[in-house]
mmJSON file of the N, C-alpha and C atoms, coordinates in Angstrom:
{"data_MODEL":{"atom_site":{
"group_PDB":["ATOM","ATOM","ATOM","ATOM","ATOM","ATOM","ATOM","ATOM","ATOM","ATOM","ATOM","ATOM","ATOM","ATOM","ATOM","ATOM","ATOM","ATOM","ATOM","ATOM","ATOM","ATOM","ATOM","ATOM","ATOM","ATOM","ATOM","ATOM","ATOM","ATOM","ATOM","ATOM","ATOM","ATOM","ATOM","ATOM","ATOM","ATOM","ATOM","ATOM","ATOM","ATOM","ATOM","ATOM","ATOM","ATOM","ATOM","ATOM","ATOM","ATOM","ATOM","ATOM","ATOM","ATOM","ATOM","ATOM","ATOM","ATOM","ATOM","ATOM","ATOM","ATOM","ATOM","ATOM","ATOM","ATOM","ATOM","ATOM","ATOM","ATOM","ATOM","ATOM","ATOM","ATOM","ATOM","ATOM","ATOM","ATOM","ATOM","ATOM","ATOM","ATOM","ATOM","ATOM","ATOM","ATOM","ATOM","ATOM","ATOM","ATOM","ATOM","ATOM","ATOM","ATOM","ATOM","ATOM","ATOM","ATOM","ATOM","ATOM","ATOM","ATOM","ATOM","ATOM","ATOM","ATOM","ATOM","ATOM","ATOM","ATOM","ATOM","ATOM","ATOM","ATOM","ATOM","ATOM","ATOM","ATOM","ATOM","ATOM","ATOM","ATOM","ATOM","ATOM","ATOM","ATOM","ATOM","ATOM","ATOM","ATOM","ATOM","ATOM","ATOM","ATOM","ATOM","ATOM","ATOM","ATOM","ATOM","ATOM","ATOM","ATOM","ATOM","ATOM","ATOM","ATOM","ATOM","ATOM","ATOM","ATOM","ATOM","ATOM","ATOM","ATOM","ATOM","ATOM","ATOM","ATOM","ATOM","ATOM","ATOM","ATOM","ATOM","ATOM","ATOM"],
"id":[1,2,3,4,5,6,7,8,9,10,11,12,13,14,15,16,17,18,19,20,21,22,23,24,25,26,27,28,29,30,31,32,33,34,35,36,37,38,39,40,41,42,43,44,45,46,47,48,49,50,51,52,53,54,55,56,57,58,59,60,61,62,63,64,65,66,67,68,69,70,71,72,73,74,75,76,77,78,79,80,81,82,83,84,85,86,87,88,89,90,91,92,93,94,95,96,97,98,99,100,101,102,103,104,105,106,107,108,109,110,111,112,113,114,115,116,117,118,119,120,121,122,123,124,125,126,127,128,129,130,131,132,133,134,135,136,137,138,139,140,141,142,143,144,145,146,147,148,149,150,151,152,153,154,155,156,157,158,159,160,161,162,163,164,165],
"type_symbol":["N","C","C","N","C","C","N","C","C","N","C","C","N","C","C","N","C","C","N","C","C","N","C","C","N","C","C","N","C","C","N","C","C","N","C","C","N","C","C","N","C","C","N","C","C","N","C","C","N","C","C","N","C","C","N","C","C","N","C","C","N","C","C","N","C","C","N","C","C","N","C","C","N","C","C","N","C","C","N","C","C","N","C","C","N","C","C","N","C","C","N","C","C","N","C","C","N","C","C","N","C","C","N","C","C","N","C","C","N","C","C","N","C","C","N","C","C","N","C","C","N","C","C","N","C","C","N","C","C","N","C","C","N","C","C","N","C","C","N","C","C","N","C","C","N","C","C","N","C","C","N","C","C","N","C","C","N","C","C","N","C","C","N","C","C"],
"label_atom_id":["N","CA","C","N","CA","C","N","CA","C","N","CA","C","N","CA","C","N","CA","C","N","CA","C","N","CA","C","N","CA","C","N","CA","C","N","CA","C","N","CA","C","N","CA","C","N","CA","C","N","CA","C","N","CA","C","N","CA","C","N","CA","C","N","CA","C","N","CA","C","N","CA","C","N","CA","C","N","CA","C","N","CA","C","N","CA","C","N","CA","C","N","CA","C","N","CA","C","N","CA","C","N","CA","C","N","CA","C","N","CA","C","N","CA","C","N","CA","C","N","CA","C","N","CA","C","N","CA","C","N","CA","C","N","CA","C","N","CA","C","N","CA","C","N","CA","C","N","CA","C","N","CA","C","N","CA","C","N","CA","C","N","CA","C","N","CA","C","N","CA","C","N","CA","C","N","CA","C","N","CA","C","N","CA","C","N","CA","C","N","CA","C"],
"label_alt_id":[null,null,null,null,null,null,null,null,null,null,null,null,null,null,null,null,null,null,null,null,null,null,null,null,null,null,null,null,null,null,null,null,null,null,null,null,null,null,null,null,null,null,null,null,null,null,null,null,null,null,null,null,null,null,null,null,null,null,null,null,null,null,null,null,null,null,null,null,null,null,null,null,null,null,null,null,null,null,null,null,null,null,null,null,null,null,null,null,null,null,null,null,null,null,null,null,null,null,null,null,null,null,null,null,null,null,null,null,null,null,null,null,null,null,null,null,null,null,null,null,null,null,null,null,null,null,null,null,null,null,null,null,null,null,null,null,null,null,null,null,null,null,null,null,null,null,null,null,null,null,null,null,null,null,null,null,null,null,null,null,null,null,null,null,null],
"label_comp_id":["MET","MET","MET","LEU","LEU","LEU","SER","SER","SER","GLY","GLY","GLY","ILE","ILE","ILE","ILE","ILE","ILE","THR","THR","THR","THR","THR","THR","LEU","LEU","LEU","MET","MET","MET","LEU","LEU","LEU","LEU","LEU","LEU","LEU","LEU","LEU","PHE","PHE","PHE","VAL","VAL","VAL","ALA","ALA","ALA","LEU","LEU","LEU","TRP","TRP","TRP","VAL","VAL","VAL","TRP","TRP","TRP","ALA","ALA","ALA","TRP","TRP","TRP","GLN","GLN","GLN","PRO","PRO","PRO","ARG","ARG","ARG","LEU","LEU","LEU","ARG","ARG","ARG","SER","SER","SER","GLY","GLY","GLY","PHE","PHE","PHE","GLU","GLU","GLU","ALA","ALA","ALA","THR","THR","THR","ALA","ALA","ALA","ARG","ARG","ARG","LEU","LEU","LEU","ALA","ALA","ALA","VAL","VAL","VAL","ASP","ASP","ASP","ASP","ASP","ASP","ASP","ASP","ASP","THR","THR","THR","ILE","ILE","ILE","PRO","PRO","PRO","ALA","ALA","ALA","SER","SER","SER","GLU","GLU","GLU","VAL","VAL","VAL","ARG","ARG","ARG","ASP","ASP","ASP","GLU","GLU","GLU","GLU","GLU","GLU","THR","THR","THR","HIS","HIS","HIS","PRO","PRO","PRO"],
"label_asym_id":["A","A","A","A","A","A","A","A","A","A","A","A","A","A","A","A","A","A","A","A","A","A","A","A","A","A","A","A","A","A","A","A","A","A","A","A","A","A","A","A","A","A","A","A","A","A","A","A","A","A","A","A","A","A","A","A","A","A","A","A","A","A","A","A","A","A","A","A","A","A","A","A","A","A","A","A","A","A","A","A","A","A","A","A","A","A","A","A","A","A","A","A","A","A","A","A","A","A","A","A","A","A","A","A","A","A","A","A","A","A","A","A","A","A","A","A","A","A","A","A","A","A","A","A","A","A","A","A","A","A","A","A","A","A","A","A","A","A","A","A","A","A","A","A","A","A","A","A","A","A","A","A","A","A","A","A","A","A","A","A","A","A","A","A","A"],
"label_entity_id":["1","1","1","1","1","1","1","1","1","1","1","1","1","1","1","1","1","1","1","1","1","1","1","1","1","1","1","1","1","1","1","1","1","1","1","1","1","1","1","1","1","1","1","1","1","1","1","1","1","1","1","1","1","1","1","1","1","1","1","1","1","1","1","1","1","1","1","1","1","1","1","1","1","1","1","1","1","1","1","1","1","1","1","1","1","1","1","1","1","1","1","1","1","1","1","1","1","1","1","1","1","1","1","1","1","1","1","1","1","1","1","1","1","1","1","1","1","1","1","1","1","1","1","1","1","1","1","1","1","1","1","1","1","1","1","1","1","1","1","1","1","1","1","1","1","1","1","1","1","1","1","1","1","1","1","1","1","1","1","1","1","1","1","1","1"],
"label_seq_id":[1,1,1,2,2,2,3,3,3,4,4,4,5,5,5,6,6,6,7,7,7,8,8,8,9,9,9,10,10,10,11,11,11,12,12,12,13,13,13,14,14,14,15,15,15,16,16,16,17,17,17,18,18,18,19,19,19,20,20,20,21,21,21,22,22,22,23,23,23,24,24,24,25,25,25,26,26,26,27,27,27,28,28,28,29,29,29,30,30,30,31,31,31,32,32,32,33,33,33,34,34,34,35,35,35,36,36,36,37,37,37,38,38,38,39,39,39,40,40,40,41,41,41,42,42,42,43,43,43,44,44,44,45,45,45,46,46,46,47,47,47,48,48,48,49,49,49,50,50,50,51,51,51,52,52,52,53,53,53,54,54,54,55,55,55],
"pdbx_PDB_ins_code":[null,null,null,null,null,null,null,null,null,null,null,null,null,null,null,null,null,null,null,null,null,null,null,null,null,null,null,null,null,null,null,null,null,null,null,null,null,null,null,null,null,null,null,null,null,null,null,null,null,null,null,null,null,null,null,null,null,null,null,null,null,null,null,null,null,null,null,null,null,null,null,null,null,null,null,null,null,null,null,null,null,null,null,null,null,null,null,null,null,null,null,null,null,null,null,null,null,null,null,null,null,null,null,null,null,null,null,null,null,null,null,null,null,null,null,null,null,null,null,null,null,null,null,null,null,null,null,null,null,null,null,null,null,null,null,null,null,null,null,null,null,null,null,null,null,null,null,null,null,null,null,null,null,null,null,null,null,null,null,null,null,null,null,null,null],
"Cartn_x":[7.706,7.37,7.542,7.249,7.949,9.195,10.088,11.414,11.842,11.318,11.485,10.957,10.206,9.877,10.462,11.001,12.124,13.214,13.777,14.819,15.029,13.623,13.509,13.707,12.831,12.758,14.188,14.972,16.353,17.462,16.784,18.131,17.398,16.413,15.877,16.592,16.356,16.835,18.376,19.284,20.722,20.991,20.424,20.384,19.864,18.76,18.347,19.674,20.298,21.341,22.985,23.076,24.061,24.001,22.68,22.23,22.054,22.011,21.91,23.523,24.209,25.796,26.711,26.096,27.189,26.569,25.344,25.121,25.861,26.057,27.509,27.553,26.393,26.169,26.627,26.855,27.197,28.706,29.43,30.87,31.741,32.053,32.555,32.415,31.348,30.854,31.415,31.431,32.233,33.943,34.08,35.658,36.062,35.489,35.853,35.907,35.092,34.764,36.212,36.387,37.616,38.382,38.467,40.532,40.346,39.455,39.71,40.769,40.894,41.777,42.802,43.506,44.418,44.643,44.46,44.277,45.108,46.036,46.951,46.401,45.181,44.726,44.875,45.511,45.503,46.655,46.804,48.052,49.531,50.421,51.569,52.174,52.948,53.745,54.448,54.999,56.147,54.946,53.785,52.758,51.838,52.202,51.655,52.198,51.708,52.111,52.795,53.6,53.925,54.26,52.776,52.461,53.719,54.491,55.506,56.698,57.172,58.361,57.905,56.468,56.197,54.743,55.036,53.834,53.15],
"Cartn_y":[53.267,51.644,50.702,50.756,49.946,49.164,50.362,50.266,49.563,49.73,48.828,47.616,47.223,45.724,45.271,45.69,45.35,44.797,45.882,45.584,44.164,44.498,43.279,41.875,42.184,40.951,40.388,41.292,41.051,40.972,41.256,40.829,39.305,38.917,37.59,36.718,37.048,35.942,35.675,37.0,36.488,35.707,36.33,35.121,33.545,33.607,31.963,31.667,32.099,31.607,31.575,32.056,32.202,31.455,30.684,29.508,28.576,28.271,27.045,26.663,27.869,27.433,27.311,27.171,26.553,25.845,24.989,23.197,22.056,21.836,20.778,19.45,19.401,18.387,18.475,19.961,20.241,20.538,20.635,21.421,20.225,18.422,18.265,18.316,18.633,19.244,20.401,21.422,22.397,22.612,21.48,21.529,21.176,19.638,19.121,20.222,21.076,22.116,23.024,23.347,24.336,23.819,22.204,21.469,21.812,21.856,21.335,22.304,23.288,24.188,24.016,23.025,22.726,21.074,20.676,19.162,18.652,17.372,17.356,16.615,17.062,15.746,16.209,17.511,18.047,17.574,18.482,17.488,17.892,16.762,16.83,18.456,19.102,19.924,19.747,18.298,17.934,17.944,17.595,17.32,18.391,19.768,21.237,21.874,22.358,22.942,23.98,24.743,26.245,26.193,27.757,27.801,29.398,29.59,30.496,29.666,28.234,27.917,26.14,26.546,25.367,25.872,26.367,27.099,25.526],
"Cartn_z":[73.773,74.543,73.657,72.21,71.302,71.073,71.432,71.346,72.465,74.016,75.16,75.124,73.861,74.109,73.083,72.04,71.156,72.01,72.944,73.24,74.472,75.121,76.091,75.235,74.17,73.172,72.905,72.548,71.93,73.26,74.121,74.934,75.693,76.015,76.044,75.128,73.837,72.87,72.867,73.437,73.411,74.687,75.396,77.203,76.566,75.975,75.177,74.73,73.246,72.563,73.911,74.83,75.433,76.077,76.631,77.582,76.823,75.494,75.227,73.942,73.845,73.635,74.657,75.826,77.292,77.664,76.945,77.967,77.735,78.589,78.399,77.573,77.313,75.71,74.418,74.878,73.085,72.697,74.326,74.744,73.634,73.612,72.458,71.065,70.804,69.169,69.003,69.507,69.942,69.91,70.632,71.119,69.486,68.721,67.812,66.538,66.606,65.878,65.635,66.749,66.957,66.801,66.751,66.429,64.999,63.911,62.471,62.336,62.552,61.707,62.255,62.961,63.374,63.218,62.951,62.723,61.757,61.843,60.61,59.852,59.302,58.31,56.936,56.598,55.578,54.442,53.627,52.588,53.124,52.799,53.155,52.444,53.333,52.499,51.223,51.245,49.919,48.785,48.896,47.881,47.687,47.945,47.716,46.549,46.033,44.251,44.52,44.325,44.545,43.338,42.773,41.457,41.39,41.816,41.505,40.704,41.231,41.188,39.939,39.804,39.053,38.419,37.402,36.248,35.91],
"occupancy":[1.0,1.0,1.0,1.0,1.0,1.0,1.0,1.0,1.0,1.0,1.0,1.0,1.0,1.0,1.0,1.0,1.0,1.0,1.0,1.0,1.0,1.0,1.0,1.0,1.0,1.0,1.0,1.0,1.0,1.0,1.0,1.0,1.0,1.0,1.0,1.0,1.0,1.0,1.0,1.0,1.0,1.0,1.0,1.0,1.0,1.0,1.0,1.0,1.0,1.0,1.0,1.0,1.0,1.0,1.0,1.0,1.0,1.0,1.0,1.0,1.0,1.0,1.0,1.0,1.0,1.0,1.0,1.0,1.0,1.0,1.0,1.0,1.0,1.0,1.0,1.0,1.0,1.0,1.0,1.0,1.0,1.0,1.0,1.0,1.0,1.0,1.0,1.0,1.0,1.0,1.0,1.0,1.0,1.0,1.0,1.0,1.0,1.0,1.0,1.0,1.0,1.0,1.0,1.0,1.0,1.0,1.0,1.0,1.0,1.0,1.0,1.0,1.0,1.0,1.0,1.0,1.0,1.0,1.0,1.0,1.0,1.0,1.0,1.0,1.0,1.0,1.0,1.0,1.0,1.0,1.0,1.0,1.0,1.0,1.0,1.0,1.0,1.0,1.0,1.0,1.0,1.0,1.0,1.0,1.0,1.0,1.0,1.0,1.0,1.0,1.0,1.0,1.0,1.0,1.0,1.0,1.0,1.0,1.0,1.0,1.0,1.0,1.0,1.0,1.0],
"B_iso_or_equiv":[0.0,0.0,0.0,0.0,0.0,0.0,0.0,0.0,0.0,0.0,0.0,0.0,0.0,0.0,0.0,0.0,0.0,0.0,0.0,0.0,0.0,0.0,0.0,0.0,0.0,0.0,0.0,0.0,0.0,0.0,0.0,0.0,0.0,0.0,0.0,0.0,0.0,0.0,0.0,0.0,0.0,0.0,0.0,0.0,0.0,0.0,0.0,0.0,0.0,0.0,0.0,0.0,0.0,0.0,0.0,0.0,0.0,0.0,0.0,0.0,0.0,0.0,0.0,0.0,0.0,0.0,0.0,0.0,0.0,0.0,0.0,0.0,0.0,0.0,0.0,0.0,0.0,0.0,0.0,0.0,0.0,0.0,0.0,0.0,0.0,0.0,0.0,0.0,0.0,0.0,0.0,0.0,0.0,0.0,0.0,0.0,0.0,0.0,0.0,0.0,0.0,0.0,0.0,0.0,0.0,0.0,0.0,0.0,0.0,0.0,0.0,0.0,0.0,0.0,0.0,0.0,0.0,0.0,0.0,0.0,0.0,0.0,0.0,0.0,0.0,0.0,0.0,0.0,0.0,0.0,0.0,0.0,0.0,0.0,0.0,0.0,0.0,0.0,0.0,0.0,0.0,0.0,0.0,0.0,0.0,0.0,0.0,0.0,0.0,0.0,0.0,0.0,0.0,0.0,0.0,0.0,0.0,0.0,0.0,0.0,0.0,0.0,0.0,0.0,0.0],
"pdbx_formal_charge":[null,null,null,null,null,null,null,null,null,null,null,null,null,null,null,null,null,null,null,null,null,null,null,null,null,null,null,null,null,null,null,null,null,null,null,null,null,null,null,null,null,null,null,null,null,null,null,null,null,null,null,null,null,null,null,null,null,null,null,null,null,null,null,null,null,null,null,null,null,null,null,null,null,null,null,null,null,null,null,null,null,null,null,null,null,null,null,null,null,null,null,null,null,null,null,null,null,null,null,null,null,null,null,null,null,null,null,null,null,null,null,null,null,null,null,null,null,null,null,null,null,null,null,null,null,null,null,null,null,null,null,null,null,null,null,null,null,null,null,null,null,null,null,null,null,null,null,null,null,null,null,null,null,null,null,null,null,null,null,null,null,null,null,null,null],
"auth_seq_id":[1,1,1,2,2,2,3,3,3,4,4,4,5,5,5,6,6,6,7,7,7,8,8,8,9,9,9,10,10,10,11,11,11,12,12,12,13,13,13,14,14,14,15,15,15,16,16,16,17,17,17,18,18,18,19,19,19,20,20,20,21,21,21,22,22,22,23,23,23,24,24,24,25,25,25,26,26,26,27,27,27,28,28,28,29,29,29,30,30,30,31,31,31,32,32,32,33,33,33,34,34,34,35,35,35,36,36,36,37,37,37,38,38,38,39,39,39,40,40,40,41,41,41,42,42,42,43,43,43,44,44,44,45,45,45,46,46,46,47,47,47,48,48,48,49,49,49,50,50,50,51,51,51,52,52,52,53,53,53,54,54,54,55,55,55],
"auth_comp_id":["MET","MET","MET","LEU","LEU","LEU","SER","SER","SER","GLY","GLY","GLY","ILE","ILE","ILE","ILE","ILE","ILE","THR","THR","THR","THR","THR","THR","LEU","LEU","LEU","MET","MET","MET","LEU","LEU","LEU","LEU","LEU","LEU","LEU","LEU","LEU","PHE","PHE","PHE","VAL","VAL","VAL","ALA","ALA","ALA","LEU","LEU","LEU","TRP","TRP","TRP","VAL","VAL","VAL","TRP","TRP","TRP","ALA","ALA","ALA","TRP","TRP","TRP","GLN","GLN","GLN","PRO","PRO","PRO","ARG","ARG","ARG","LEU","LEU","LEU","ARG","ARG","ARG","SER","SER","SER","GLY","GLY","GLY","PHE","PHE","PHE","GLU","GLU","GLU","ALA","ALA","ALA","THR","THR","THR","ALA","ALA","ALA","ARG","ARG","ARG","LEU","LEU","LEU","ALA","ALA","ALA","VAL","VAL","VAL","ASP","ASP","ASP","ASP","ASP","ASP","ASP","ASP","ASP","THR","THR","THR","ILE","ILE","ILE","PRO","PRO","PRO","ALA","ALA","ALA","SER","SER","SER","GLU","GLU","GLU","VAL","VAL","VAL","ARG","ARG","ARG","ASP","ASP","ASP","GLU","GLU","GLU","GLU","GLU","GLU","THR","THR","THR","HIS","HIS","HIS","PRO","PRO","PRO"],
"auth_asym_id":["A","A","A","A","A","A","A","A","A","A","A","A","A","A","A","A","A","A","A","A","A","A","A","A","A","A","A","A","A","A","A","A","A","A","A","A","A","A","A","A","A","A","A","A","A","A","A","A","A","A","A","A","A","A","A","A","A","A","A","A","A","A","A","A","A","A","A","A","A","A","A","A","A","A","A","A","A","A","A","A","A","A","A","A","A","A","A","A","A","A","A","A","A","A","A","A","A","A","A","A","A","A","A","A","A","A","A","A","A","A","A","A","A","A","A","A","A","A","A","A","A","A","A","A","A","A","A","A","A","A","A","A","A","A","A","A","A","A","A","A","A","A","A","A","A","A","A","A","A","A","A","A","A","A","A","A","A","A","A","A","A","A","A","A","A"],
"auth_atom_id":["N","CA","C","N","CA","C","N","CA","C","N","CA","C","N","CA","C","N","CA","C","N","CA","C","N","CA","C","N","CA","C","N","CA","C","N","CA","C","N","CA","C","N","CA","C","N","CA","C","N","CA","C","N","CA","C","N","CA","C","N","CA","C","N","CA","C","N","CA","C","N","CA","C","N","CA","C","N","CA","C","N","CA","C","N","CA","C","N","CA","C","N","CA","C","N","CA","C","N","CA","C","N","CA","C","N","CA","C","N","CA","C","N","CA","C","N","CA","C","N","CA","C","N","CA","C","N","CA","C","N","CA","C","N","CA","C","N","CA","C","N","CA","C","N","CA","C","N","CA","C","N","CA","C","N","CA","C","N","CA","C","N","CA","C","N","CA","C","N","CA","C","N","CA","C","N","CA","C","N","CA","C","N","CA","C","N","CA","C","N","CA","C"],
"pdbx_PDB_model_num":[1,1,1,1,1,1,1,1,1,1,1,1,1,1,1,1,1,1,1,1,1,1,1,1,1,1,1,1,1,1,1,1,1,1,1,1,1,1,1,1,1,1,1,1,1,1,1,1,1,1,1,1,1,1,1,1,1,1,1,1,1,1,1,1,1,1,1,1,1,1,1,1,1,1,1,1,1,1,1,1,1,1,1,1,1,1,1,1,1,1,1,1,1,1,1,1,1,1,1,1,1,1,1,1,1,1,1,1,1,1,1,1,1,1,1,1,1,1,1,1,1,1,1,1,1,1,1,1,1,1,1,1,1,1,1,1,1,1,1,1,1,1,1,1,1,1,1,1,1,1,1,1,1,1,1,1,1,1,1,1,1,1,1,1,1]
}}}
């Protein structure tokens, strides 16, 4: 009985989080976060110090 209640609560929590994550008003924030890894706001390669060749 208790395991059934816990399973149902976990399923409801999962569905609630899924619905929250797919809200249209959150989309722009998620897209901006996804682009962080590929944005070109990093240090230029010419300024990166290679530890093997420059001790």
